[in-house]
N, C-alpha and C positions, 0 to 999 in steps of 0.2 A: 360454758367449757369456760372455767374460771381463767383468768389473765393471769398467763406464765411468770412477767414481770408485776408483779401481784406488786412487792416491796419496792419498787422506784416507779410505781404509779405516781404523778403529781397530784392528786386529787382523788377526794377519799370521795365516791358516790356516793346517792343509794334510791335508790326509784329512777333513775337516770340523770339527780340532782345535784352537783360539788353541795355537799358538807363542808367542807376543811380542805388543808393542805399536807399531804402525807412528807413530812420536815426532814427525813432519811435519804426522801428520792434525793434531793438537792448536792449533799455528799456522799452519793457513791453516785455519783452516774456515768464515770467508764463502765465500774464494774457492771451496771445493766447491759452496754457496751460485747463485752468481754459475754456477759451472757449471751444476748442475739447474736453472737459471732457464732458459738461453740451450738442453737439450734435451728442456722439455718444453716437448710441442705443446699450448697458451693457446688455438689453434682450436678442440680437444672440450672437457679446462677448462679453470679458472682458478687462478690463482694474484694471491692478493688481501696487498697490504701495508699496518697503515696502523703508521704509528706504529711501538712494537715488536711489536703485532700479526700474524702472521701468517698464513691460512687455503689449503689446498690442495685443491682436486678436480678429481677425475682422470676425468668425464667421465663414468668407465666404461671406455675408454681401453682398451685390451692394453697400449700402446706407453705412457700415462701411469702404469698398474699396475709396467708392466719397472722405466723409471729410479727405480719409490716403492720393489720392492723393494732396486735396487743402490744407492741415496740411505740407506735404514733402517743405512745398515753403517759411515755416518758418525761423525764428531764432533759436526760438525753437528744434526746429528738430536738427537743422545745428548743435545748439552747443550738443544738447544730442543722436544726435542715436548713436547704439551703431553696428548691428549687424539686418537682413533680415533674414526672412527663410523663403521657401518656406512655403503657405495657407496661408500668414497673421499673418503670428507673427512680432512681433519687439521690441525688447531692446535698452534703454534708459540706463544713468547713469547721475543724474542732480549733483553727488559729495559727496565724501564724504565718507564711510571705508569700504562699504560692494563694494563685485567686484565679476562681473559676474563668473562662471566659466562652458565652454561650453566644450561639449564632444562627444563624437562620441558613435554612441548607434550600437551594430554592429548588425546582424540579422539574423537566426538562422534558 
């Protein structure tokens, strides 16, 4: 399957090796995120946007996981990704006043 974010992918690859940089990817970062939101199935997973903080949860649905796999190749991902947790949980900061606070949960 061809990457649906092809025009937004940062690196040009041939046979799995990076052979160049896609300059357009840097100027169209926000467009790639808008495409991601259009493709993402929120019936199974969630996208939460709170000012500059964004969290994405795949809900375990394989199509959402595939979209994430493709989206990881974009400049938007490289620029904004902060953390990934098991179970399909992804956290981003697009720049602003709010910040993530990650805390450990104790098992009782």
